[in-house]
C-alpha positions in Angstrom: 81.2 -45.5 314.9 78.0 -44.0 313.6 77.3 -40.9 315.5 73.7 -39.8 315.8 74.1 -36.6 313.9 76.5 -37.8 311.2 75.4 -38.1 307.5 77.7 -39.5 304.8 77.2 -37.9 301.4 78.2 -40.5 298.9 78.8 -39.1 295.4 79.6 -42.4 293.7 77.5 -43.6 290.8 74.0 -44.5 291.9 74.4 -48.1 290.6 77.4 -48.6 292.9 75.7 -46.9 295.8 72.8 -49.4 295.6 75.2 -52.4 295.7 76.6 -51.2 299.0 77.2 -48.1 301.0 78.0 -46.8 304.5 75.0 -46.6 306.9 73.4 -43.2 307.2 74.4 -42.3 303.6 72.7 -40.3 301.0 73.6 -40.6 297.3 74.1 -37.2 295.5 75.5 -36.0 292.2 77.7 -33.1 293.2 77.8 -31.6 289.7 74.0 -31.6 289.5 73.7 -29.9 292.9 76.2 -27.2 292.0 74.1 -26.4 288.9 71.0 -26.3 291.1 72.8 -23.8 293.5 73.7 -21.5 290.6 70.1 -21.4 289.4 68.2 -21.2 292.7 69.9 -21.2 296.1 66.6 -21.6 298.0 65.8 -24.7 296.0 69.3 -26.0 296.7 68.8 -25.8 300.4 65.2 -27.1 300.3 66.4 -30.2 298.4 69.1 -30.9 300.9 66.6 -30.4 303.7 64.4 -33.1 302.2 67.3 -35.5 302.4 67.9 -34.7 306.1 71.0 -32.6 305.6 71.1 -29.5 307.8 73.6 -27.2 309.5 73.4 -29.1 312.8 74.7 -32.3 311.2 78.2 -33.5 310.8 78.7 -34.1 307.0 81.3 -36.6 305.7 81.8 -36.6 302.0 83.0 -39.7 300.2 83.7 -40.9 296.6 85.4 -44.1 295.5 88.9 -43.5 296.9 88.9 -39.7 297.2 91.6 -39.1 294.6 92.5 -35.6 293.3 89.4 -35.2 291.2 87.1 -36.5 293.9 88.6 -34.2 296.5 88.1 -31.2 294.2 84.5 -32.2 293.7 83.9 -32.9 297.4 85.4 -29.7 298.7 83.6 -27.6 296.0 80.3 -29.0 297.4 81.6 -28.5 300.9 82.0 -24.8 300.3 78.3 -24.6 299.4 77.4 -26.4 302.6 79.7 -24.1 304.7 78.2 -21.0 303.0 74.8 -22.2 304.2 75.9 -22.5 307.8 77.3 -26.1 308.1 80.3 -25.9 310.5 81.3 -29.6 310.3 82.2 -30.9 306.9 84.8 -33.6 306.3 86.2 -35.8 303.5 86.5 -39.5 304.3 90.2 -40.4 303.9 90.5 -43.3 301.4 86.9 -43.0 300.3 84.4 -45.8 300.2 87.0 -48.2 298.9 89.3 -47.5 301.8 86.4 -48.0 304.2 85.7 -51.4 302.8 89.4 -52.4 302.8 89.4 -51.8 306.5 86.6 -54.3 306.9 84.2 -51.6 308.2 80.5 -52.3 307.9 78.4 -51.5 304.8 74.8 -51.9 304.0 72.4 -52.3 301.0 69.4 -50.8 302.9 67.8 -47.5 302.0 68.5 -44.5 304.2 66.4 -43.8 307.3 67.5 -40.2 307.6 64.5 -38.0 308.1 63.8 -34.7 306.4 64.8 -31.7 308.4 64.2 -27.9 308.1 67.3 -26.1 306.9 67.6 -22.7 308.6 70.6 -21.6 306.7 72.8 -18.8 307.9 74.3 -16.7 305.2 76.6 -14.1 306.5 77.5 -12.4 303.2 76.6 -12.5 299.6 77.9 -15.5 297.6 78.3 -13.7 294.2 80.4 -10.6 293.9 78.5 -7.3 293.3 80.6 -4.2 292.6 79.5 -1.2 294.6 79.4 1.7 292.2 79.9 4.1 295.0 83.1 2.6 296.1 86.1 4.7 295.2 89.1 3.4 293.2 91.2 3.8 296.4 88.9 1.5 298.4 89.0 -1.1 295.5 92.7 -1.5 296.0 91.9 -4.1 298.6 90.1 -6.3 296.1 92.0 -9.2 294.4 90.6 -11.1 291.5 91.9 -14.7 291.5 91.3 -16.2 288.0 91.4 -19.8 287.1 90.4 -19.0 283.5 92.3 -17.8 280.5 89.6 -15.2 279.8 91.1 -11.8 280.1 88.2 -9.6 279.0 87.3 -8.6 282.6 90.8 -7.9 283.9 90.6 -4.2 283.1 87.9 -3.9 285.7 90.2 -5.0 288.5 93.5 -3.4 289.6 94.9 -6.5 291.3 94.6 -9.8 289.3 96.3 -13.1 290.3 96.3 -15.8 287.6 96.3 -19.3 289.1 96.3 -21.7 286.1 97.0 -24.7 288.3 95.8 -25.7 291.7 98.1 -28.7 292.0 100.2 -27.1 294.7 97.0 -26.9 296.8 96.2 -30.5 296.3 99.8 -31.5 297.1 99.8 -29.6 300.4 96.4 -31.0 301.4 97.5 -34.6 300.7 100.5 -34.0 303.0 98.3 -32.2 305.6 100.6 -29.2 305.4 98.2 -26.3 305.7 100.8 -24.0 307.2 102.9 -24.4 304.0 99.8 -23.8 301.9 99.0 -20.6 303.8 102.6 -19.4 303.3 102.3 -20.0 299.6 99.2 -17.8 299.5 101.1 -15.1 301.3 103.9 -15.3 298.7 101.2 -14.7 296.1 100.2 -11.6 298.1 96.8 -13.1 299.0 96.2 -11.7 302.5 93.4 -12.2 305.0 92.5 -8.5 304.9 91.9 -8.6 301.2 88.5 -9.0 299.5 89.0 -12.1 297.3 87.0 -12.5 294.2 87.3 -15.9 292.4 86.5 -16.4 288.7 84.8 -18.3 287.0 81.7 -19.5 289.0 80.9 -22.5 286.8 84.1 -24.4 287.5 84.2 -26.7 290.6 87.9 -25.7 291.1 86.7 -22.2 292.0 84.5 -23.4 294.8 87.3 -25.8 295.9 89.6 -22.8 296.1 87.0 -20.8 298.1 86.7 -23.7 300.6 90.4 -23.9 301.1 90.8 -20.2 301.6 87.9 -20.2 304.1 89.5 -23.1 306.0 92.6 -21.0 306.3 90.7 -18.2 307.9 90.0 -15.9 304.9 86.6 -14.4 305.4 85.9 -11.9 302.5 85.5 -14.4 299.7 83.2 -14.0 296.7 82.6 -15.7 293.4 82.5 -13.6 290.2 79.6 -14.9 288.1 80.4 -15.7 284.5 79.1 -17.5 281.5 79.7 -21.2 281.2 
């Protein structure tokens, strides 16, 4: 049940984590970690290393019951892990509550996970940086996907797709229908050859969307940095 290289990242309240948790778990605040990443990526990876989280581990994320809001939080954090080179990131179906209801073992003991060096593998930049030398013709391949009502920046991009709601993504995930989800992105003219730029950077929904797109095979994904 407990694989040697598996770590559970439990993002429930610390008080609940102390009462009981799954063996081989670390308790993290995903919102705090996202802020750390925005401020200093090296510090972010160093902090995870101190907890024993590294790219060679299988990471399983869990909240209370992994409802809609918890899935968004979990997969936004998952994108940061994937960006750093982790290839195996999962969300525990049913969360901690579902684990307990199945009668699976829990513990109150502290973690015995040892610190480990994080040799993170970043294949591309995280934040979007416009190349001033790139011609307008070459920028036609760029698509800005905005989850914000802010329109001040839209003049800078030829192709803008407003996505005020991500409910359709959650629905398809819950029904394990990734093929349908990919078809919906195609209908929005979001194609795998495009350079995808997601705005804003301070919302966890943006990182959640980035993770889903990467899971579907999209490779050129960037976050447009903005003010919170």
